[in-house]
N, C-alpha and C positions, 0 to 999 in steps of 0.2 A: 505495499498500501504506499502512497506517495500522497502528497499532497504542494498545491502550490498557490503561495503565500507573498502580500505582498506587505511589507515594513520600509519605512522611510522612502518612501519613494522607487525603489527596487519588488521586485519580483524574485522569490527562492523556492527550486524546487527542492523541499524536504524528505525525508523519511527518519522510522524510528531511529534513533542510535546515530544519526546524522549529527556531526557537531560544525556548527559556521559563526562566521562571526557580523555581527548585527551594530547597528548606532546606538550608542553608549545612551542610554536614561536612568534617571533616579528614582526613585522606590517611591509611593504613595505614601510609606509608612518614616516615621521620622523616627530618631535615638531619645533616648532620655534625654542626652544634652538640646534636643534641635538640629542636631546634623544629619542630612539626606545622604542617602548612600542604595548601592545597587540592589536591584531586588532579587529575591534567589529564585524565584521562577518568572517566566514573563508566558502569559497567556495572546497570542498572535489571533485574532477574531476577524480580520481578512483573506479569511479562505477565498482563493479564486475557482478553485479546481480541486479534484477529488480522483484517484484512481485506485479500485481495490480488485482486482483479479480482472475479470473483464467488464469489469462496469465503471461506466467514467461520467462523473458528474460536473457538469461546467454550471459555475454562478452565473447570475445577472445582475450586477457586476460581482458580486459576493453570494457566497452558500450562507443563509441568515445562521443556521443552527450549528454550524461546524465551526471546530476551533482547533489550533495545535498549542499544545504545553511545551517547554523547555524549560531548563534548569540553568542556572548561570552558572558556570567554572569559572571564570576568571574575568577581571578588568584587563585590557590592554593597547598599547599603543601600536598605532597604524606608522606609516613609515615619514619620514624627515621629508617635509616638501617646503622648498625655497619661493619667498615671493619676491621677486627683486622689480625694482621701480625705477625706469632712470629717465632725465629731461635730459636732451642734448647742449650742449654748449650752458651749459648754467651752474656746472657744478654738483647737480642735484641727483644722487644715490641714494637708494635705501633698500635694505636686504632683511626680512625679515622669514621667519622657520616657522613652521605650524607641524605639529604631530595631533592626530585623530585619535578621539579615543572610542575605542571598540569594547562590549561584550563577547565574551565568546561562550555561547550555548551548546547544549545536547540537546535534541529532541528526545523529550519521553514520552509522548502521547499524540497520537491524530486522532481526532474525537470528529467522526462527521455530523453526527446528529440524528436527528430522526429523518432527513433528507435523503442518504443512502438507502435506508430501507424502505422508503416510499418509493423511491426509484427501483428498488430489485420486486416492488409489489407491481408494482404496472408494467416491468418487462413481464412479471411471470403472467399478468395476467393477458396480456397483448401479446403472448405469442405465438405467432401463425402456424395453423394447421397445416399439415406437408400437402400441397396442392397437387395432383393429379398431372402427371404430364399432358402436355397439350398437343396435337397431331400436328404437324404440318401442313398448309395449305399450300405449299409450291406447285405441286400438279396441278391442282386444280385452275391457278392462275396462268400457270401455263398456256393450259388449254384457252382459256379465256383471251390471252393475249394473238394467239394463233388465229381465232376464226374471224 
C-alpha cells in the first residue's frame, strides 16, 4: 500500500516504514517554560491518492477521511546555500548563508478511512458478469457490399 500526500507545497509518495525529510514545524504543545518544540508525531491530512493492491483511489482534490501518521526521528539542517548580492561599480557586495531546518520522519501508518472500503464495495457490486462472445457479422457485410 502506498499513498501520495501533499506537504509544504510538495507531493510525496510514501509507504509504511519509509523515511523522508519534510519542512520543520513546531508542535502545538509547549513545554512548562513556554518554549516550543518539534512534535513527536505528525498527521498528514492532505492525502491525494491511495493504492492498495488492485484498488486505486484518487481524491478530488483530497480524500476526506484518509490520513497518514509519521513519527519524528530527528531535526536536521539542510545543505548550506549562499546568497550573493552585487552591484557593479558601486563597491556593493553582500554574501549571506542559509541552512533550512528539516524534520526526518518515518511513516508509521497509512489510514485510508472509509473511502477505500466504500470503493471496494462499489467495485464488487458493479463487477460485470462475463458476457457471451459476440459472433462476427463480417461475411454478411461482405455479401451486402457485393450486391
